C-alpha positions in Angstrom: 0.0 0.0 0.0 2.8 2.4 0.8 4.4 1.8 -2.5 1.3 2.6 -4.5 0.7 5.9 -2.3 4.3 6.9 -3.0 3.8 6.2 -6.7 0.5 8.1 -6.8 2.0 10.9 -5.0 4.9 11.3 -7.2 3.2 11.1 -10.5 0.1 13.2 -9.4 2.6 15.8 -8.1 4.4 15.8 -11.7 1.1 16.2 -13.3 -0.2 19.1 -11.2 3.2 20.8 -10.5 2.8 23.4 -13.1 -0.7 24.3 -11.9 0.3 24.4 -8.4 3.2 26.9 -9.3 0.8 28.8 -11.2 -1.7 29.2 -8.5 0.8 30.3 -5.8 2.6 32.8 -8.3 -0.7 34.2 -9.5 -2.0 34.5 -6.0 1.1 36.7 -5.3 0.4 38.8 -8.2 -3.1 39.2 -7.1 -2.0 41.0 -4.0 -1.0 43.9 -6.3 -4.0 43.9 -8.5 -7.8 44.2 -8.3 -8.9 41.1 -10.2 -10.2 41.5 -13.7 -9.7 45.1 -15.2 -12.9 47.0 -14.6 -14.4 50.3 -14.6 -14.4 51.4 -10.9 -17.5 52.9 -9.3 -15.5 55.9 -8.2 -14.3 56.6 -11.8 -17.7 56.1 -13.1 -19.3 58.5 -10.8 -16.5 61.0 -11.3 -16.8 60.9 -15.3 -20.7 60.6 -15.8 -22.7 64.0 -16.3 -24.8 65.5 -13.4 -28.4 65.1 -13.5 -30.2 68.3 -15.0 -32.9 68.2 -12.4 -34.7 71.1 -14.1 -35.3 68.9 -17.3 -37.1 66.1 -15.2 -40.6 66.3 -16.1 -41.8 62.7 -15.3 -42.0 60.7 -12.1 -40.6 57.3 -11.7 -44.2 56.0 -11.6 -45.1 57.6 -14.9 -41.9 56.4 -16.4 -42.6 52.8 -15.3 -45.8 53.2 -17.0 -44.4 54.4 -20.3 -42.1 51.4 -20.2 -45.1 49.1 -19.8 -43.4 47.0 -16.9 -45.1 45.8 -13.7 -42.3 46.3 -11.3 -38.6 46.5 -11.1 -36.0 45.4 -8.6 -33.9 48.7 -9.0 -34.8 52.1 -10.1 -32.2 54.7 -10.9 -32.3 58.2 -12.1 -29.2 59.4 -14.0 -27.9 61.2 -17.1 -28.0 59.1 -20.3 -26.7 60.8 -23.6 -27.0 64.3 -22.0 -30.6 63.8 -20.8 -32.1 62.7 -17.4 -33.5 59.1 -17.6 -34.9 56.5 -15.3 -33.3 53.0 -15.6 -35.5 50.1 -14.4 -33.6 46.8 -13.8 -34.6 43.4 -12.8 -34.1 39.7 -14.0 -30.8 40.7 -15.7 -32.7 43.1 -17.9 -32.9 46.8 -17.9 -35.1 49.4 -19.5 -34.3 53.1 -19.9 -37.0 56.0 -20.1 -35.8 59.6 -20.5 -37.4 61.5 -17.8 -37.8 64.7 -19.8 -40.3 63.5 -22.4 -40.9 59.7 -21.7 -39.2 58.6 -24.7 -37.7 55.1 -24.4 -34.0 54.4 -25.1 -33.3 52.0 -28.0 -30.1 50.4 -28.8 -27.5 52.6 -29.8 -25.2 52.4 -32.9 -21.4 52.6 -33.3 -21.3 56.5 -33.9 -23.3 57.1 -30.8 -21.2 54.7 -28.7 -18.0 56.4 -29.9 -19.4 59.8 -28.7 -20.2 58.4 -25.4 -16.7 56.8 -24.9 -15.0 60.0 -26.1 -17.0 62.2 -23.6 -16.2 59.6 -20.8 -12.3 59.7 -21.5 -12.5 63.5 -22.3 -10.7 63.1 -25.6 -11.7 63.9 -29.4 -13.5 61.2 -31.1 -10.8 60.9 -33.6 -8.6 59.6 -30.9 -10.8 56.5 -30.5 -10.8 53.6 -33.1 -13.6 51.3 -33.5 -12.8 47.6 -33.0 -16.2 46.1 -33.4 -19.6 44.9 -32.0 -19.4 42.3 -29.5 -22.3 39.8 -29.4 -20.4 37.5 -26.9 -18.1 38.6 -24.2 -14.3 38.7 -24.8 -11.5 38.3 -22.4 -12.2 41.7 -20.6 -15.9 41.7 -20.5 -16.5 38.2 -19.1 -18.4 39.3 -16.0 -20.4 42.0 -17.8 -24.0 41.0 -18.7 -25.5 43.9 -20.5 -26.0 42.5 -23.9 -24.1 43.6 -27.2 -21.2 46.1 -26.7 -19.3 48.3 -28.8 -15.6 48.1 -28.4 -12.9 50.8 -28.8 -9.2 51.4 -28.6 -7.9 54.8 -27.4 -4.9 56.5 -28.7 -3.1 57.2 -25.6 0.0 56.1 -23.7 -2.0 53.9 -21.5 -3.3 51.7 -24.2 -7.0 52.2 -23.1 -9.6 50.0 -24.3 -13.4 50.9 -23.8 -16.7 49.0 -24.0 -20.0 50.9 -24.3 -23.3 48.9 -23.8 -25.6 48.9 -26.7 -28.6 48.7 -24.6 -27.8 51.0 -21.6 -25.7 53.5 -23.7 -23.1 53.9 -21.1 -19.4 52.7 -20.6 -19.2 49.4 -18.8 -15.5 48.3 -19.2 -12.4 50.1 -19.2 -9.0 48.4 -19.4 -5.5 49.6 -19.7 -2.3 47.9 -21.0 -1.1 47.7 -17.4 -4.3 46.4 -15.8 -4.4 43.6 -18.7 -0.9 42.7 -18.2 -1.5 42.4 -14.4 -4.5 40.2 -15.0 -2.6 37.8 -17.3 -0.2 37.1 -14.5 -2.9 37.2 -11.7 -6.5 36.5 -11.8 -6.7 34.8 -15.2 -4.3 31.9 -14.5 -5.5 31.7 -10.9 -9.1 31.2 -11.6 -8.6 29.8 -15.1 -10.5 32.9 -16.6 -9.6 32.1 -20.2 -12.3 33.4 -22.4 -12.9 30.3 -24.5 -13.1 28.1 -21.3 -14.8 30.5 -18.9 -17.6 31.0 -21.5 -18.5 27.5 -21.1 -19.5 27.6 -17.7 -20.2 23.8 -17.0 -16.7 22.9 -18.5 -15.1 25.6 -16.6 -16.6 24.7 -13.4 -15.8 21.0 -13.8 -12.1 21.6 -14.7 -11.6 23.9 -11.7 -13.4 21.4 -9.4 -11.4 18.4 -10.6 -8.0 20.1 -10.7 -8.4 21.4 -7.1 -9.9 18.3 -6.0 -6.9 16.3 -7.2 -4.7 19.0 -5.6 -6.3 18.1 -2.2 -5.6 14.5 -2.6 -2.0 15.3 -3.8 -1.5 17.5 -0.5 -3.2 15.1 1.7 -1.1 12.0 0.5 1.9 13.9 0.9 1.1 14.6 4.5 0.0 11.0 5.2 3.3 9.8 3.7 5.4 12.2 5.5 4.1 11.0 8.9 4.2 7.3 7.8 7.9 7.7 6.5 9.3 8.9 9.9 11.6 6.2 11.4 11.0 7.0 15.1 13.2 5.1 17.5 12.2 4.7 21.2 12.5 6.5 23.5 11.3 9.6 21.5 13.6 12.5 21.7 13.6 16.0 20.2 17.3 16.2 20.0 17.3 13.1 17.6 14.4 14.5 15.5 16.8 15.0 12.5 17.8 11.1 12.6 14.1 10.2 12.1 14.0 11.6 8.6 14.6 8.7 6.3 16.1 10.6 3.2 19.2 12.5 2.6 20.3 15.3 0.1 17.5 16.9 -2.2 15.0 14.3 -1.1 15.6 15.3 2.6 14.7 18.9 1.7 11.7 17.9 -0.2 10.5 15.6 2.7 11.0 18.3 5.3 9.5 21.3 3.4 6.8 19.2 2.1 5.6 18.0 5.4 5.8 21.6 6.9 4.2 23.4 4.0 1.9 20.6 2.9 -0.6 21.7 5.7 -0.7 25.2 4.1 -1.0 23.9 0.7 -3.8 21.7 1.8 -5.8 24.4 3.3 -5.0 26.7 0.4 -6.2 24.3 -2.4 -9.2 23.1 -0.1 -10.6 26.6 0.4 -10.4 27.1 -3.4 -12.3 23.8 -4.0 -14.9 24.7 -1.4 -15.4 28.3 -2.8 -16.7 26.5 -6.2 -19.6 25.1 -4.0 -19.1 21.4 -5.0 -22.4 19.3 -5.1 -24.2 22.7 -4.7 -24.1 22.4 -0.9 -24.4 26.0 -0.3 -27.1 26.5 -2.9 -29.4 23.6 -1.6 -29.1 25.0 1.8 -30.0 28.6 0.7 -27.5 31.2 -0.1 -25.9 33.1 2.9 -28.0 36.1 3.5 -31.0 34.9 1.6 -33.9 36.9 2.6 -31.9 39.6 4.3 -32.6 42.2 1.7 -36.4 41.3 1.8 -36.4 41.8 5.5 -35.4 45.4 5.1 -37.2 46.4 1.9 -40.8 46.0 0.6 -42.0 44.6 -2.6 -40.0 45.8 -5.6 -42.9 47.2 -7.4 -43.4 49.6 -4.4 -40.1 51.3 -5.4 -41.7 53.7 -7.7 -44.4 54.7 -5.2 -42.1 57.1 -3.7 -43.6 60.8 -3.9 -42.4 62.9 -6.8 -39.6 65.2 -6.2 -40.5 68.9 -6.3 -38.1 71.6 -7.3 -37.6 72.5 -3.6 -37.1 68.9 -2.9 -34.1 68.7 -5.5 -32.4 71.8 -4.0 -32.6 70.2 -0.6 -31.1 67.0 -1.8 -28.5 68.6 -3.9 -27.3 70.9 -1.1 -25.4 72.9 -3.6 -23.5 70.0 -5.1 -24.2 68.3 -8.6 -26.1 64.9 -8.3 -24.6 62.1 -10.4 -27.4 59.4 -9.5 -30.4 59.0 -7.5 -31.3 55.5 -6.6 -35.0 54.7 -5.3 -35.0 52.4 -2.2 -37.4 51.4 0.5 -36.2 50.6 3.9 -38.7 49.1 6.4 -41.5 50.0 4.0 -40.5 53.7 4.0 -39.3 55.5 0.7 -35.7 56.9 0.6 -33.6 58.5 -2.0 -29.9 57.3 -2.3 -28.1 60.1 -3.7 -24.6 59.8 -5.4 -22.2 62.6 -6.1 -18.5 62.8 -7.1 -16.4 60.6 -4.8 -14.9 63.6 -3.2 -18.1 65.1 -2.5 -19.6 62.3 -0.4 -22.8 60.3 -0.9 
């Protein structure tokens, strides 16, 4: 049995050694990055235009009626293409209704997307070059689920790439040469976020679970063998501990470091495996925090029942500062407005 355990540990270690090195090296790289390149909330708030509150002519309830929607999980007032608009989101879909005349926003074309992108980065439109219309996410838009997007490259020193949502008419992804390079040595190899693989969700999940599962077996085998191979003589003495190790040379270093760091390796790979929810154990039991939001809010359809804002109300909310977004929320069945301004201006 010991012979077969040693052979299994040896050849499994050879097969998984490259993956283990990649996991550890990319984990270190991730300490200096922020995961996949993205448009940060602070940058988005800083760059989007303030709401022209004087142009708001419709209430949220009226806009919802124009959109012919029964309810929405999220209602936000913001500026879209230079005009105030209500955005209703729910079930992975979103609908935008302009707050000045009730007109609905339809999919934008490449020219409109280029204007939006140029205004966001504050550069002339001729500095942006159209790459194409993306039907499926590419390497840098894997986590964005906003339908087709228009992609642009920017003629700047940072090698910026921009993605504009065709449906929402707003910038959704911003990457630079540096953020993309850091992702290639960090989050992408660590989580196997390679676009062709990641877009096939069942295959990606199976590969991550099986490789980390085999990694658990490898680390556990090493620990078991490390204990079983000790040649302890009686009476036991810590002074003779080095003599209990059965190997010499490089094998001795492999044995000692493997036994010590094997525990850390086991917990490292086990935590990665369990984060993938094998067998759907967490989903079956109900997601953590499930029902917590519902305990503090009312029905999603009640969001738009908040009273319409008057000119005096806008002035009170603005407090002399430009408003970038207003989100309609209900807390314990009471209406509230969550107002967002520039990051340096406070919420």
